[in-house]
N, C-alpha and C positions, 0 to 999 in steps of 0.2 A: 930728466936727470940722467946724464951719461955716467954709468958706473962700470968699473972693471969687475971681474968676477968676485974677487975678495971683498970689495966694498959692497957689492950687491948682497952677498951672503951675510955680511955684518948688518946691513940695514934691515934685511928680512928678519934676521934673528932679533934685532932690537924691536921691530914692529910687533912681532909675535909676543915678545916679553911685555911690551906696553899693553897689548890686547888683554893678556891674562891679568896683569896688575890692575888695569882699569876695570875689568870685570869684578875683581875682588873688592874694589872700592864700593861697588853698588850696594852690597849688603849693609855696609856701615851707613851709607846715605839713607837707605830705607829705614833702618833702625831709628835714625834721627829725624825721619819724616821730611827729608830733603828730596822730594819727588821730582821736581824740575831738574835738579842737578843729576839725579839718578838717571833720568831720561837722556840727558846729555852724555853721561858717561857710558850708558848702555850702547848708544849709537857709536860713540868713539871706540869702544872696545871692538866692535865689529868692523868699524872703518879701518882701524890699525891692522886687523887681520886681513881684510880685503886688499888693502894697499900692499901688504907683505906679499900676498899671492901675485898681484899684478907686477910688482917689482921683480919678484922671483922669475917670472916668465918674460921679463923685458918689455912689459906693456906700460907705456907712459900715460899718465893722466895729470891734469892740472886743476881739476875742480872736483867737488863732491859729486856733482852730476856725472862727471866723467868717470869716476870710480863706479857708480851705479851702472852706467852704460857699458863700460868695458867688462865688468863682472858679468853682466847679463849676456853680452855678446860672446865672450870667450869661455864662459863656464856654466851658465845657467841654461841657455838655449840648446846647448849640445849635451846636457845631462851630466856634466862633470860635477856640478853642484845641484842638489835638488832644488826644484822650482820654489818649494816652500821657503828655502833660505833666501832666495832672491826677493820674494814677497816680504819676508820678515825684515830684510835690510831696508827696503823702501819704506815700510811702516815705521821703523826706527828713525829713519831720516825725517819723515814727516812729524813724528812725535817730538823729536829734538828741535826741529824748526819751530813748531808751535810753542813748545816750552821756552825756547830762547827768545822768540821774537813777538809773540802774541800776548797782549796784556791780560785778556779775559779767559784764557784757556786754563782749566784746572786739570792738573795731572794727579791721579790718585795712585796709591800703592799698587793696586792690581794692574794698572796700566803698565807698570814696570815688571812686576813679578811674572806676568804671562810670558815675558821674553827671556827670563833667566836661563831656563833649560835650553830653549832653542839657540840662544846666543852662545852658550857654552858648546853646544854640538856644532854650530857653525864654525867656531874658532878651531875646534878639534878636527873638523873635516878639512879646513884649509891647511892645517898643519900636515895632515896626511897627504894632501895634494902637493905640498911643497917638498915633502920627503921623497916623492916618487921620481 
C-alpha cells in the first residue's frame, strides 16, 4: 500500500485506535463467556497495533504471517521490542487460528486472561515506538 505521509499517519492513528477499542471488547466477551471470540479479538488487537507500527515505518506486508515475520525481523531480533512480545504475538496467532478453524479445540477464560496485561503492554510499547 503506497501512502503519502498524511495518509500514513491517518492509517497508523486509526489502527492504534482499533487496537485499543478491540482490547476493550475482550472484557465484555469474557463476562459473557465468549472465549473463542475473545481469543480472536485479543489477536486482532495486537495485529492492529503491529500493522500500525509496520505501516508507520513504511514496511509492507500482505499476510498475517508477513506481519509476524516483519515484526520479528525489524523489531524483535534487534531488541526494539522485547522477545516476550514476539512470542506472545505468535501464541495469540495460534490461539486465534485454533479457535476460528478447529472444531474440537476448547478455549477457556484463563487462555485469554493470561494475555490481557501483556497485550496492553505490547500495544503501549508500540505506541511509544511510533511516537519516536
